[in-house]
C-alpha positions as CSV (number, residue, x, y, z in Angstrom):
1,M,-17.9,17.6,6.3
2,N,-17.2,15.2,9.2
3,K,-19.6,15.3,12.1
4,Q,-18.0,16.3,15.4
5,K,-17.5,13.3,17.7
6,K,-19.6,13.4,21.0
7,P,-17.7,13.3,24.3
8,L,-17.4,10.0,26.1
9,Y,-19.6,11.0,29.1
10,F,-22.5,11.5,26.6
11,Y,-22.6,7.8,25.9
12,Y,-22.4,6.9,29.6
13,L,-25.3,9.3,30.3
14,L,-27.3,7.8,27.5
15,I,-26.8,4.3,28.9
16,L,-27.9,5.5,32.4
17,I,-31.0,7.0,30.9
18,V,-31.8,3.7,29.2
19,I,-31.3,1.8,32.4
20,V,-33.5,4.1,34.4
21,A,-36.2,4.2,31.7
22,G,-36.1,0.4,31.5
23,N,-36.5,0.1,35.3
24,M,-39.4,2.5,35.3
25,L,-41.1,0.7,32.4
26,F,-40.6,-2.7,34.2
27,S,-42.1,-1.3,37.4
28,A,-45.1,0.2,35.5
29,M,-45.7,-3.2,33.9
30,E,-45.6,-4.9,37.2
31,Q,-47.9,-2.3,38.7
32,S,-50.4,-2.7,36.0
33,R,-50.9,-6.3,37.1
34,I,-51.9,-5.3,40.7
35,K,-55.5,-4.3,41.4
36,D,-56.6,-2.8,44.7
37,V,-59.9,-4.1,46.2
38,S,-61.7,-3.6,49.4
39,Y,-61.6,-6.1,52.3
40,N,-65.3,-6.7,51.9
41,T,-64.7,-7.9,48.3
42,F,-61.9,-10.1,49.5
43,I,-64.3,-11.7,52.1
44,K,-67.1,-12.1,49.6
45,Q,-64.7,-13.9,47.1
46,T,-63.5,-16.1,49.9
47,E,-67.0,-17.2,50.7
48,Q,-67.7,-17.9,47.0
49,K,-64.5,-20.0,47.0
50,K,-63.0,-18.1,44.1
51,I,-59.7,-17.5,45.9
52,D,-56.7,-19.5,44.6
53,K,-53.4,-18.3,46.2
54,V,-53.0,-15.9,49.1
55,E,-50.0,-14.1,50.6
56,I,-50.7,-12.5,53.9
57,G,-48.2,-9.8,54.8
58,D,-47.8,-7.5,57.8
59,Q,-49.8,-4.6,56.1
60,S,-51.4,-6.1,53.0
61,I,-52.9,-9.2,51.5
62,S,-52.2,-10.3,47.9
63,Y,-54.2,-13.0,46.2
64,T,-55.2,-14.4,42.8
65,L,-58.4,-15.9,41.6
66,K,-58.8,-19.5,40.3
67,K,-60.0,-18.3,36.8
68,D,-57.7,-15.2,36.6
69,E,-54.1,-16.1,37.7
70,K,-52.5,-13.1,35.8
71,T,-54.2,-10.4,37.9
72,I,-53.0,-9.9,41.4
73,Y,-55.5,-8.5,43.8
74,Q,-54.4,-6.6,46.9
75,T,-56.2,-5.4,50.0
76,E,-55.2,-4.1,53.5
77,T,-54.8,-6.4,56.4
78,M,-57.5,-6.5,59.2
79,E,-55.9,-7.4,62.5
80,T,-59.3,-7.8,64.1
81,D,-60.2,-10.6,61.6
82,T,-59.0,-13.6,63.6
83,A,-61.0,-16.1,61.7
84,L,-59.4,-15.4,58.3
85,S,-57.2,-18.5,58.3
86,Q,-60.2,-20.8,58.9
87,R,-62.2,-19.1,56.1
88,L,-59.4,-19.5,53.7
89,Y,-59.0,-23.1,54.7
90,D,-62.7,-23.8,54.2
91,A,-62.5,-22.0,50.8
92,G,-59.8,-24.4,49.6
93,A,-57.2,-21.6,49.1
94,T,-53.5,-21.9,49.3
95,F,-52.2,-19.3,51.8
96,T,-48.9,-18.4,53.4
97,R,-47.8,-15.6,55.7
98,V,-44.9,-13.3,54.5
99,H,-42.8,-11.5,57.0
100,T,-41.2,-8.3,55.6
101,K,-37.7,-7.6,57.0
102,E,-36.3,-4.1,56.6
103,M,-33.0,-4.1,54.7
104,N,-29.9,-2.5,56.2
105,P,-29.7,1.1,54.9
106,W,-26.0,0.8,54.0
107,L,-26.6,-2.5,52.2
108,S,-29.6,-0.9,50.4
109,F,-27.4,2.0,49.3
110,L,-24.7,-0.3,48.1
111,I,-27.0,-2.4,46.0
112,T,-29.2,0.4,44.6
113,G,-26.6,3.2,44.4
114,I,-23.1,1.9,44.0
115,L,-23.5,-1.4,42.3
116,P,-25.4,0.0,39.2
117,I,-22.6,2.6,38.7
118,I,-19.9,0.0,38.9
119,L,-21.8,-2.2,36.4
120,L,-22.4,0.8,34.2
121,F,-18.7,1.7,34.0
122,W,-17.7,-1.9,33.6
123,F,-20.0,-2.2,30.6
124,G,-18.8,1.0,29.1
125,N,-15.2,0.0,29.5
126,H,-15.8,-3.3,27.9
127,M,-17.6,-1.8,25.0
128,F,-14.9,0.8,24.3
129,K,-12.1,-1.9,24.5
130,K,-13.9,-3.7,21.7
131,M,-14.0,-0.4,19.8
132,Q,-10.3,-0.1,20.4
133,K,-9.6,-3.4,18.7
134,K,-11.7,-2.5,15.7
135,M,-10.2,0.9,15.3
136,G,-6.6,-0.2,15.9
137,G,-6.2,1.3,19.3
138,D,-7.7,4.6,18.4
139,A,-10.6,4.6,20.8
140,M,-10.2,6.0,24.3
141,S,-11.2,4.0,27.4
142,F,-11.5,5.1,31.0
143,G,-11.1,3.2,34.3
144,G,-8.1,1.3,35.5
145,G,-5.7,1.9,32.7
146,G,-6.3,5.6,32.0
147,L,-6.3,6.4,28.3
148,G,-6.2,2.9,26.9
149,G,-4.5,2.6,23.5
150,F,-3.3,6.2,23.4
151,G,0.3,6.2,22.2
152,K,0.5,2.4,21.7
153,S,2.5,1.6,18.5
154,D,1.1,-0.8,15.9
155,A,4.5,-2.2,15.1
156,K,4.4,-5.8,13.8
157,I,6.9,-8.0,15.5
158,Y,8.5,-10.9,13.6
159,V,11.1,-13.5,14.3
160,K,13.1,-15.6,11.9
161,S,10.6,-18.4,11.8
162,Q,7.9,-15.9,10.8
163,T,9.7,-13.8,8.3
164,G,11.5,-16.7,6.7
165,K,13.7,-14.3,4.7
166,T,17.5,-14.5,4.3
167,F,20.0,-13.0,1.9
168,L,19.4,-16.0,-0.3
169,D,15.9,-14.6,-1.0
170,V,17.3,-11.3,-2.1
171,A,18.8,-11.1,-5.6
172,G,20.1,-8.3,-7.8
173,Q,21.2,-6.1,-4.8
174,E,24.7,-7.4,-4.1
175,E,26.1,-4.1,-3.1
176,A,23.3,-3.4,-0.6
177,K,23.6,-6.9,0.8
178,A,27.3,-6.4,1.3
179,A,26.7,-3.1,3.1
180,L,24.1,-4.7,5.5
181,Q,26.2,-7.9,6.1
182,E,28.4,-5.9,8.5
183,M,25.3,-5.1,10.6
184,V,24.4,-8.8,10.6
185,E,27.8,-9.7,11.8
186,F,27.6,-7.2,14.6
187,L,24.3,-8.6,15.8
188,K,25.7,-12.1,15.7
189,S,29.0,-11.3,17.4
190,P,29.0,-7.9,19.0
191,Q,32.2,-8.7,21.1
192,R,34.3,-8.7,17.9
193,Y,33.6,-5.0,17.5
194,T,33.4,-3.9,21.1
195,Q,36.8,-5.4,22.0
196,I,38.5,-3.2,19.5
197,G,36.5,-0.1,20.4
198,A,34.4,0.1,17.3
199,Q,30.9,1.4,17.4
200,M,28.3,-0.1,15.2
201,P,26.2,2.4,13.1
202,K,22.9,3.1,14.8
203,G,20.9,3.3,11.6
204,A,20.9,2.7,7.9
205,L,18.7,4.4,5.4
206,L,17.6,2.3,2.4
207,V,17.1,4.6,-0.6
208,G,15.7,3.6,-4.0
209,P,12.7,3.5,-6.3
210,P,9.5,1.6,-5.4
211,G,9.6,-2.2,-5.8
212,T,13.4,-2.6,-5.6
213,G,13.3,-4.7,-2.4
214,K,14.0,-2.3,0.5
215,T,11.5,-4.0,2.9
216,L,12.7,-7.4,1.8
217,L,16.3,-6.5,2.6
218,A,15.4,-5.3,6.1
219,K,13.5,-8.6,6.8
220,A,16.5,-10.5,5.4
221,V,18.8,-8.8,7.8
222,A,16.6,-9.8,10.7
223,G,16.4,-13.3,9.4
224,E,20.1,-13.6,9.0
225,A,20.8,-12.3,12.5
226,N,17.9,-14.3,14.0
227,V,16.7,-11.3,16.1
228,P,13.2,-9.8,16.6
229,F,12.1,-7.6,13.8
230,F,9.9,-4.6,14.4
231,S,8.2,-3.3,11.3
232,I,6.0,-0.2,11.1
233,S,5.1,2.3,8.4
234,G,5.7,6.0,8.8
235,S,2.0,6.7,8.1
236,E,1.0,4.9,11.3
237,F,2.6,7.7,13.3
238,V,0.5,10.4,11.6
239,E,-2.4,11.2,13.8
240,M,-5.0,13.9,14.1
241,F,-4.4,14.3,17.8
242,V,-1.4,16.4,18.8
243,G,1.2,14.4,20.7
244,R,-0.2,11.0,19.7
245,G,2.5,10.3,17.1
246,A,5.2,11.2,19.5
247,A,3.7,8.8,22.1
248,R,3.7,6.0,19.5
249,V,7.4,6.6,18.8
250,R,8.2,6.4,22.5
251,D,6.3,3.1,22.8
252,L,8.0,1.6,19.7
253,F,11.5,2.3,21.0
254,K,10.5,1.1,24.5
255,Q,9.4,-2.2,23.1
256,A,12.6,-2.4,21.0
257,R,14.8,-1.8,24.1
258,E,13.0,-4.6,26.0
259,K,13.7,-7.1,23.2
260,A,17.2,-6.0,22.3
261,P,19.1,-7.1,20.3
262,C,16.6,-6.4,17.6
263,I,16.0,-4.5,14.4
264,V,13.5,-1.6,14.1
265,F,12.3,-1.0,10.5
266,I,10.4,2.2,9.6
267,D,9.0,2.1,6.1
268,E,8.3,5.3,4.2
269,I,10.0,7.4,6.8
270,D,9.6,10.5,4.7
271,T,6.0,10.6,6.0
272,I,7.2,11.8,9.4
273,G,10.8,12.8,8.5
274,K,10.1,15.7,6.2
275,K,12.1,18.9,6.5
276,R,10.8,21.2,9.2
277,D,9.5,24.5,7.9
278,G,8.4,26.2,11.1
279,A,4.8,26.2,10.0
280,G,3.5,24.7,13.2
281,V,1.4,27.1,15.4
282,G,3.1,27.6,18.7
283,G,5.3,24.6,18.2
284,N,2.3,22.2,18.4
285,D,2.5,20.8,14.9
286,E,1.9,17.1,15.2
287,R,4.3,16.0,12.5
288,E,7.0,18.2,13.8
289,Q,6.5,16.8,17.4
290,T,6.7,13.3,16.0
291,L,9.9,14.0,14.2
292,N,11.5,15.6,17.3
293,Q,10.6,12.6,19.4
294,L,12.1,10.3,16.8
295,L,15.3,12.3,16.8
296,A,15.4,12.1,20.6
297,E,14.7,8.3,20.7
298,M,17.4,7.7,18.1
299,D,20.0,9.5,20.2
300,G,19.0,7.3,23.1
301,F,19.0,4.1,21.1
302,D,22.2,2.5,22.4
303,G,23.8,0.4,19.6
304,S,25.9,-1.4,22.2
305,T,22.9,-3.4,23.2
306,G,22.3,-4.6,19.7
307,G,19.6,-2.3,18.5
308,I,19.7,-1.3,14.9
309,L,17.4,1.1,13.1
310,L,16.6,0.6,9.4
311,A,14.4,2.9,7.4
312,A,13.3,3.1,3.7
313,T,12.2,5.9,1.5
314,N,11.7,6.9,-2.1
315,R,12.3,10.6,-1.4
316,P,15.6,11.1,0.4
317,E,15.8,14.7,-0.7
318,S,12.7,15.6,1.4
319,L,14.2,14.3,4.7
320,D,15.2,16.6,7.5
321,Q,19.0,17.1,7.7
322,A,19.0,16.4,11.5
323,L,17.7,12.9,10.7
324,L,20.6,12.2,8.2
325,R,23.5,13.2,10.4
326,P,26.0,10.7,11.7
327,G,24.9,9.1,15.0
328,R,21.3,8.7,13.6
329,F,21.4,7.3,10.1
330,D,25.1,6.7,9.7
331,R,24.8,4.9,6.4
332,R,22.8,5.6,3.3
333,I,22.5,2.4,1.2
334,P,21.2,2.8,-2.4
335,V,18.8,0.1,-3.5
336,D,18.7,0.9,-7.2
337,L,17.1,-0.8,-10.2
338,P,18.9,-4.1,-11.0
339,D,21.3,-4.4,-13.9
340,L,21.2,-7.2,-16.5
341,A,22.8,-9.8,-14.2
342,G,20.6,-8.7,-11.3
343,R,17.4,-9.0,-13.3
344,Q,18.3,-12.5,-14.4
345,A,19.0,-13.5,-10.8
346,I,15.7,-12.0,-9.6
347,L,13.8,-13.9,-12.3
348,Q,15.5,-17.1,-11.2
349,V,14.7,-16.5,-7.6
350,H,11.0,-15.9,-8.2
351,A,10.8,-18.8,-10.7
352,K,11.9,-21.3,-8.0
353,D,8.3,-21.5,-6.7
354,V,6.8,-21.9,-10.2
355,R,6.8,-25.0,-12.3
356,M,9.1,-24.0,-15.3
357,G,9.7,-25.8,-18.5
358,K,13.1,-26.9,-19.8
359,N,15.5,-24.6,-21.6
360,I,14.2,-21.4,-20.2
361,D,16.3,-18.4,-21.3
362,F,16.1,-16.0,-18.3
363,R,18.9,-13.8,-19.8
364,A,16.7,-13.1,-22.9
365,I,13.9,-12.0,-20.6
366,A,16.3,-9.9,-18.5
367,R,17.5,-8.1,-21.7
368,A,13.9,-7.3,-22.6
369,T,13.1,-5.8,-19.2
370,A,15.7,-3.0,-18.9
371,G,14.7,-0.6,-16.2
372,A,12.3,-3.1,-14.4
373,S,12.2,-3.3,-10.7
374,G,12.2,-6.5,-8.6
375,A,8.5,-6.3,-8.0
376,E,7.8,-5.9,-11.7
377,L,10.0,-8.9,-12.5
378,A,8.1,-10.9,-9.9
379,N,4.9,-9.8,-11.6
380,I,6.3,-11.0,-15.0
381,I,6.9,-14.5,-13.6
382,N,3.4,-14.6,-12.1
383,E,1.8,-13.4,-15.4
384,A,3.7,-16.1,-17.2
385,A,2.2,-18.7,-14.9
386,L,-1.3,-17.3,-15.4
387,L,-0.8,-17.4,-19.2
388,A,0.3,-21.1,-18.9
389,V,-2.8,-22.0,-16.9
390,K,-5.0,-20.1,-19.4
391,D,-3.5,-22.2,-22.2
392,N,-4.2,-25.4,-20.2
393,R,-0.5,-26.2,-19.7
394,T,1.1,-27.4,-16.5
395,Q,4.5,-25.7,-17.1
396,V,5.6,-22.2,-18.0
397,I,7.4,-22.1,-21.4
398,Q,9.6,-19.4,-22.9
399,K,6.7,-18.0,-24.9
400,D,4.7,-17.4,-21.7
401,L,7.6,-15.3,-20.3
402,E,7.9,-13.3,-23.6
403,D,4.2,-12.7,-23.7
404,S,4.1,-11.7,-20.0
405,V,6.8,-9.0,-20.7
406,E,4.6,-7.6,-23.4
407,T,1.6,-7.8,-21.1
408,V,3.3,-5.8,-18.4
409,I,4.7,-3.3,-20.9
410,A,1.7,-2.7,-23.2
411,G,-1.2,-4.5,-21.6
412,Y,-3.3,-7.4,-22.7
413,E,-4.2,-8.0,-26.4
414,R,-7.5,-6.7,-27.5
415,K,-8.3,-9.6,-29.8
416,N,-11.9,-8.6,-30.3
417,A,-11.2,-5.0,-31.1
418,V,-12.7,-3.8,-34.4
419,I,-10.3,-1.8,-36.5
420,S,-11.1,-0.6,-40.0
421,T,-8.9,-1.7,-42.9
422,K,-7.7,1.8,-43.5
423,E,-6.6,2.3,-39.8
424,K,-4.9,-1.1,-39.8
425,L,-2.9,-0.1,-42.9
426,I,-2.0,3.3,-41.3
427,V,-0.8,1.5,-38.1
428,S,1.3,-0.9,-40.2
429,Y,3.1,1.9,-42.0
430,H,3.5,3.7,-38.7
431,E,5.2,0.8,-36.9
432,I,7.3,-0.1,-39.9
433,G,8.4,3.6,-40.0
434,H,9.8,3.3,-36.5
435,A,11.5,0.0,-37.2
436,L,13.0,0.9,-40.5
437,V,14.5,4.2,-39.2
438,A,15.9,2.2,-36.2
439,A,17.4,-0.4,-38.6
440,K,19.0,2.1,-41.0
441,A,20.2,4.6,-38.4
442,K,23.5,4.3,-36.6
443,N,23.8,3.8,-32.8
444,S,20.3,2.2,-32.6
445,M,19.1,-0.7,-30.6
446,P,18.0,-3.8,-32.7
447,V,14.3,-4.4,-33.4
448,T,13.0,-7.7,-31.8
449,K,9.3,-7.5,-32.5
450,I,6.7,-5.5,-34.4
451,T,3.0,-5.9,-33.9
452,I,-0.2,-4.1,-34.8
453,V,-2.4,-6.0,-32.4
454,P,-4.2,-3.5,-30.2
455,R,-3.5,-3.5,-26.5
456,T,-5.5,-2.6,-23.4
457,S,-3.1,0.2,-22.7
458,G,-4.6,2.0,-25.7
459,A,-1.8,1.4,-28.1
460,L,-2.8,0.1,-31.6
461,G,0.6,-1.4,-32.1
462,Y,4.2,-1.1,-30.9
463,T,7.8,-1.8,-32.0
464,L,10.0,-3.5,-29.4
465,Q,13.7,-2.8,-29.2
466,V,16.0,-4.6,-26.9
467,P,19.6,-3.5,-26.3
468,E,22.3,-6.0,-27.1
469,E,24.2,-5.3,-23.9
470,E,23.7,-3.3,-20.7
471,S,24.9,0.3,-20.8
472,N,25.0,3.0,-18.2
473,L,25.9,5.9,-20.4
474,I,24.2,7.4,-23.5
475,T,26.0,9.3,-26.2
476,K,24.7,12.3,-28.0
477,E,24.4,10.3,-31.2
478,E,22.4,7.6,-29.4
479,A,20.0,10.2,-27.9
480,F,19.5,11.8,-31.3
481,T,18.8,8.4,-32.9
482,K,16.1,7.7,-30.3
483,I,14.4,11.0,-31.3
484,M,14.7,9.9,-35.0
485,T,13.1,6.6,-34.2
486,C,10.2,8.3,-32.4
487,C,9.7,10.5,-35.4
488,G,9.7,7.5,-37.8
489,G,6.1,6.6,-37.4
490,R,4.7,10.1,-38.1
491,A,7.2,10.5,-41.0
492,A,5.9,7.3,-42.6
493,E,2.3,8.4,-42.3
494,D,3.1,11.7,-44.0
495,L,5.2,10.1,-46.7
496,V,2.7,7.5,-47.8
497,F,-0.7,9.0,-47.0
498,H,0.2,12.7,-47.2
499,S,-1.7,13.1,-43.9
500,I,-1.0,12.6,-40.2
501,T,-3.0,11.0,-37.4
502,S,-3.2,11.1,-33.6
503,G,-1.3,7.8,-33.3
504,A,2.0,9.6,-32.8
505,S,1.0,11.3,-29.5
506,N,3.1,9.1,-27.3
507,D,6.0,9.3,-29.8
508,I,5.9,13.1,-29.6
509,E,5.9,13.0,-25.8
510,Q,9.0,10.8,-25.7
511,A,10.8,12.8,-28.4
512,T,10.2,16.0,-26.6
513,K,11.3,14.6,-23.2
514,I,14.6,13.3,-24.7
515,A,15.3,16.5,-26.6
516,R,14.7,18.7,-23.6
517,S,16.9,16.6,-21.3
518,M,19.7,16.8,-23.9
519,I,19.6,20.6,-23.8
520,T,18.8,21.3,-20.2
521,R,20.5,18.5,-18.2
522,L,23.0,16.5,-20.4
523,G,24.9,19.4,-21.9
524,M,24.4,18.1,-25.5
525,S,23.4,21.5,-27.0
526,E,25.8,23.7,-28.9
527,T,23.8,26.7,-27.9
528,F,23.9,26.3,-24.1
529,G,26.9,23.9,-23.7
530,M,27.5,22.5,-20.2
531,T,24.9,24.6,-18.5
532,A,22.4,23.1,-16.1
533,L,19.0,24.7,-16.8
534,E,16.8,22.1,-15.2
535,T,16.6,20.4,-11.8
536,V,15.3,16.9,-11.1
537,N,12.8,16.4,-8.3
538,N,11.8,13.1,-6.8
539,K,14.5,11.1,-8.6
540,Y,13.1,7.8,-7.6
541,L,9.5,8.7,-8.2
542,G,9.4,9.6,-11.9
543,G,12.0,12.3,-11.9
544,D,9.8,15.4,-12.3
545,T,11.8,18.4,-13.6
546,S,11.6,22.1,-13.2
547,L,13.4,24.9,-15.1
548,A,15.9,26.9,-13.2
549,C,16.5,29.8,-15.6
550,S,15.1,33.1,-16.7
551,D,12.0,33.5,-18.9
552,Q,14.2,34.6,-21.8
553,T,16.4,31.5,-21.5
554,A,13.3,29.3,-21.2
555,T,12.1,30.7,-24.5
556,R,15.4,29.9,-26.1
557,V,15.3,26.4,-24.7
558,D,11.9,25.8,-26.3
559,E,13.2,27.0,-29.6
560,E,16.2,24.7,-29.3
561,V,13.9,21.7,-28.5
562,V,11.7,22.5,-31.6
563,R,14.8,22.8,-33.8
564,L,16.3,19.5,-32.6
565,I,13.1,17.5,-33.0
566,Q,12.5,19.0,-36.5
567,Q,16.1,18.0,-37.5
568,A,15.5,14.5,-36.3
569,Y,12.1,14.3,-38.2
570,E,13.7,15.4,-41.4
571,E,16.5,12.9,-41.0
572,A,13.9,10.1,-40.4
573,R,11.9,11.1,-43.4
574,R,15.0,11.1,-45.6
575,I,15.8,7.5,-44.5
576,L,12.2,6.4,-45.3
577,E,12.3,8.1,-48.7
578,E,15.5,6.3,-49.6
579,N,14.0,3.0,-48.5
580,K,10.5,3.5,-49.8
581,E,10.2,0.1,-51.5
582,K,11.3,-1.6,-48.3
583,L,8.7,0.5,-46.4
584,H,5.9,-0.8,-48.7
585,E,7.1,-4.4,-48.6
586,L,7.5,-4.5,-44.9
587,A,4.2,-2.7,-44.2
588,K,2.3,-5.2,-46.5
589,F,4.0,-8.1,-44.7
590,L,3.1,-6.7,-41.3
591,Y,-0.5,-6.0,-42.4
592,E,-0.9,-9.6,-43.4
593,R,0.9,-11.2,-40.4
594,E,-0.1,-8.6,-37.7
595,T,3.0,-9.6,-35.7
596,I,6.5,-10.2,-37.0
597,T,9.8,-11.0,-35.2
598,G,13.0,-9.1,-35.4
599,E,14.6,-11.9,-37.5
600,Q,11.8,-11.7,-40.1
601,F,12.0,-7.9,-40.2
602,M,15.8,-7.9,-40.7
603,E,15.6,-10.7,-43.4
604,I,13.4,-8.5,-45.5
605,V,15.5,-5.4,-44.8
606,N,18.7,-7.1,-45.9
607,R,17.1,-8.9,-48.9
608,V,18.6,-7.9,-52.2
609,P,15.9,-7.1,-54.8
610,Q,15.7,-9.6,-57.6
611,L,16.1,-7.0,-60.4
612,E,19.3,-5.7,-58.9
613,T,20.6,-9.3,-58.6
614,A,20.0,-10.0,-62.3
615,Q,21.8,-6.9,-63.3
616,N,24.9,-7.8,-61.2
617,L,25.0,-11.2,-62.9
């Protein structure tokens, strides 16, 4: 539980108490040095020549002794003692006369009353300004500027020289670049559009999965147009205090108007742009107020001055409809996962800053990374460079890139992992079961690598399949073959060892996911036909699904899924039984080598047995 913050005046009062206490303590210390004595004692000490320094005032005499300079002795002045000066002179004392002037009462009030208060408030203001900087403008300060930092946006402002990004730095998103190029042309030459009466879109919404380059595209637009670039995250508008987010929105657009033409980029806009549900109490919901202010500012953001609003999100379905209407976000630009050519281009862009060896086949790496985002491809290049340094090489070679793909997919090799002989043999048959079913089945992707080296992801081995060409559609037969391939590992265990292990857990998940999607979303079931029984939520964030049917239909769906997987399992087992000799031969070969390539695998699969060859002769 968070402790309630104390009000600001509490700290001012605390500082005042400290000052007063310090002043009283100082006065007490000074007072402890002063010792009152009688005039007789003063005369006696004078006659004994013990007096050192004397200050004669109008009403009192202060003096110190020769052997005790720390203690100040004080006595009253005797006006009748006219021979005092002569006695002090005879005693060898140093004496002066001090005239006390009464201070002007107004000046005294100013110094003792007003000045400490001014200094107190200056000190408090200074301290809280420092707190503001540390807390990102969250602290409140008083005096002069009112509520300092309240409603100030934390937008980062860049210019071309600071971002250094252009469309040349963006690869694999040609359609998105083409859609944004028009905005760049408008910012460069707005008169071409205004003279014909065309109005430039106020805003563009970049939609796509994480890591596809939405932020990079926005910076590239600003770099191409050479205009100021305001960048802020939607989460920076979310505040605990009601009205603060709206104030920050106002300040952001105020700055943008002052620096127009410019680009305002709001990342993760779904944080403040979610659909309104009326849950706010009395209309004071902070997020709703922030959204309303954003809508109002977008309406007042005049595109004729060269102001363009860009936003990015991974959850477009959660945005409020008022935010998406024409006049606000006029364009919705998909920034999807790159295709084969796009992945190759992205790899080449990121490889420019890395010392690469000769004859690097980026297309082969692009084929092996289907479904990877731009950020993941950049990470693959970096991992390859790290592997090259680890092997004491000054250049990245093809093997580094291939190994980095496996590292990103399955994790690092656990070279020191201890696995028993029996488990190693089971894993060998399991992985060969996958590969052999994939090789013998129709409509299957070719096998490129099989390994039983444990990985940090928890996998004891894996079979890598790479499609020969990019495809956007999947047939019913291809989907069923994928389920068969998933079942191949478990079928091989059952066939050879007459037992099953937990090694097929991930295979079961994948097979179930494919089978369910075939029935509920892809219309590949004879029982349900072209009936949508499932809806996809958060398409760009994993694609979670939810059933949209009755309980009776859901039960039938479950039965259909079980039937489909069982059918695929029986078909996979049949293939392995028909090729049992190859299963044993390949499993033994993998057990000895631990890692085999797709070429080695297919050479053994296609090898004609020697006995059969002799009979044919």
